C-alpha positions as CSV (number, residue, x, y, z in Angstrom):
1,X,-61.6,-67.9,35.2
2,X,-62.0,-68.6,31.7
3,X,-65.3,-66.7,31.8
4,X,-63.6,-63.8,33.4
5,X,-60.9,-63.9,30.8
6,X,-63.5,-64.1,28.1
7,X,-65.4,-61.1,29.6
8,X,-62.2,-59.1,29.9
9,X,-61.2,-60.0,26.4
10,X,-64.6,-59.1,25.1
11,X,-64.6,-55.7,26.9
12,X,-61.0,-55.1,25.6
13,X,-62.0,-56.0,22.0
14,X,-65.2,-54.1,22.2
15,X,-64.1,-50.9,23.9
16,X,-60.3,-50.7,24.1
17,X,-59.4,-52.1,20.7
18,X,-61.0,-49.4,18.6
19,X,-59.3,-46.8,20.7
20,X,-56.0,-48.5,20.5
21,X,-56.4,-49.1,16.7
22,X,-57.5,-45.5,16.3
23,X,-54.4,-44.3,18.2
24,X,-52.1,-46.6,16.1
25,X,-53.7,-45.3,12.9
26,X,-53.3,-41.7,14.0
27,X,-49.7,-42.5,14.9
28,X,-49.2,-44.2,11.5
29,X,-50.8,-41.2,9.7
30,X,-48.6,-38.8,11.7
31,X,-45.5,-40.8,10.8
32,X,-46.6,-40.9,7.1
33,X,-47.1,-37.2,7.1
34,X,-43.8,-36.6,8.9
35,X,-42.1,-38.8,6.3
36,X,-43.8,-36.9,3.5
37,X,-42.9,-33.6,5.1
38,X,-39.3,-34.8,5.4
39,X,-39.3,-35.8,1.7
40,X,-40.7,-32.4,0.7
41,X,-38.1,-30.7,3.0
42,X,-35.3,-32.7,1.3
43,X,-36.7,-31.8,-2.1
44,X,-37.0,-28.2,-1.1
45,X,-33.4,-28.2,0.3
46,X,-32.2,-29.7,-3.0
47,X,-34.0,-27.0,-4.9
48,X,-32.6,-24.3,-2.7
49,X,-29.1,-25.8,-3.0
50,X,-29.5,-25.9,-6.8
51,X,-30.8,-22.3,-6.9
52,X,-27.9,-21.2,-4.7
53,X,-25.4,-22.9,-7.0
54,X,-27.0,-21.3,-10.0
55,X,-26.9,-17.9,-8.2
56,X,-23.2,-18.5,-7.4
57,X,-22.4,-19.4,-11.0
58,X,-24.3,-16.3,-12.2
59,X,-22.4,-14.2,-9.7
60,X,-19.1,-15.6,-10.7
61,X,-19.9,-15.0,-14.4
62,X,-20.9,-11.4,-13.6
63,X,-17.7,-11.0,-11.5
64,X,-15.6,-12.3,-14.4
65,X,-17.4,-10.0,-16.8
66,X,-16.8,-7.0,-14.5
67,X,-13.1,-7.9,-14.2
68,X,-12.8,-8.1,-18.0
69,X,-14.6,-4.8,-18.4
70,X,-12.4,-3.2,-15.8
71,X,-9.3,-4.6,-17.5
72,X,-10.5,-3.1,-20.8
73,X,-11.2,0.2,-19.2
74,X,-7.8,0.2,-17.5
75,X,-6.0,-0.6,-20.8
76,X,-8.0,2.2,-22.5
77,X,-7.1,4.7,-19.8
78,X,-3.4,3.7,-20.0
79,X,-3.4,4.1,-23.8
80,X,-5.2,7.4,-23.5
81,X,-2.7,8.6,-20.8
82,X,0.2,7.6,-23.0
83,X,-1.2,9.3,-26.0
84,X,-1.9,12.5,-24.0
85,X,1.6,12.4,-22.6
86,X,3.1,11.9,-26.1
87,X,1.1,14.8,-27.5
88,X,2.1,17.0,-24.5
89,X,5.7,16.1,-25.0
90,X,5.5,16.9,-28.7
91,X,4.0,20.3,-27.8
92,X,6.8,20.9,-25.3
93,X,9.4,19.8,-27.8
94,X,7.9,21.9,-30.6
95,X,7.7,25.0,-28.3
96,X,11.3,24.4,-27.2
97,X,12.4,24.1,-30.8
98,X,10.6,27.3,-31.7
99,X,12.1,29.1,-28.7
100,X,15.6,27.9,-29.7
101,X,15.0,29.0,-33.3
102,X,13.9,32.4,-32.2
103,X,16.8,32.8,-29.8
104,X,19.2,31.5,-32.5
105,X,17.8,34.1,-35.0
106,X,18.2,36.8,-32.4
107,X,21.8,35.8,-31.6
108,X,22.6,35.7,-35.3
109,X,21.0,39.1,-35.8
110,X,23.0,40.5,-32.9
111,X,26.2,39.0,-34.3
112,X,25.5,40.5,-37.7
113,X,24.8,43.8,-36.2
114,X,28.1,43.7,-34.2
115,X,30.0,42.5,-37.2
116,X,28.6,45.3,-39.3
117,X,29.3,47.8,-36.6
118,X,32.9,46.5,-36.2
119,X,33.3,46.5,-40.0
120,X,32.2,50.1,-40.2
121,X,34.5,51.1,-37.4
122,X,37.4,49.2,-38.9
123,X,36.7,50.6,-42.4
124,X,36.5,54.1,-41.0
125,X,39.8,53.7,-39.2
126,X,41.5,52.2,-42.3
127,X,40.1,55.0,-44.5
128,X,41.2,57.7,-42.1
129,X,44.7,56.2,-42.0
130,X,45.0,55.7,-45.8
131,X,43.4,59.0,-46.8
132,X,45.2,61.1,-44.3
133,X,46.7,63.2,-47.2
134,X,44.9,65.2,-49.8
135,X,46.8,63.4,-52.6
136,X,45.6,60.0,-51.5
137,X,42.0,61.3,-51.2
138,X,42.2,62.6,-54.8
139,X,43.6,59.2,-56.1
140,X,40.8,57.3,-54.4
141,X,38.1,59.6,-55.8
142,X,39.5,59.3,-59.3
143,X,39.7,55.5,-59.1
144,X,36.1,55.2,-57.8
145,X,34.8,57.5,-60.6
146,X,36.7,55.3,-63.1
147,X,35.0,52.2,-61.7
148,X,31.6,53.9,-61.9
149,X,32.2,54.8,-65.5
150,X,33.3,51.3,-66.4
151,X,30.3,49.7,-64.7
152,X,27.9,52.0,-66.6
153,X,29.4,51.2,-70.0
């Protein structure tokens, strides 16, 4: 039996052992390659994560810049709208004042015309009443001529 064991051992060592060792080496190489691939994948994932964080930071910065720019634009538009409204209100007020002035002048002119007309009518009635006789008319004419002579001298 010892001889049979020795023969089996020799056949195993001579033929089976190289195949088994070769399979173990291939398996070890495959495990090493898998570990290396896992390390590379982990490094790649870290790089991707870092790049993603950098992109997020850049995006946040751009967003903040856009918000600031939008706020500036909004403030500018509000200021411009207020200025336009102020100018428009000044134009309206100026036009209203001019219209009021024109209407006031027209009213004053009408009042003057009416006062002058009433004065003429009143003067005419007073003169007609006072100068109803010839003697009164002669006295008025003499007095007016005397006043004209005094003013010329």
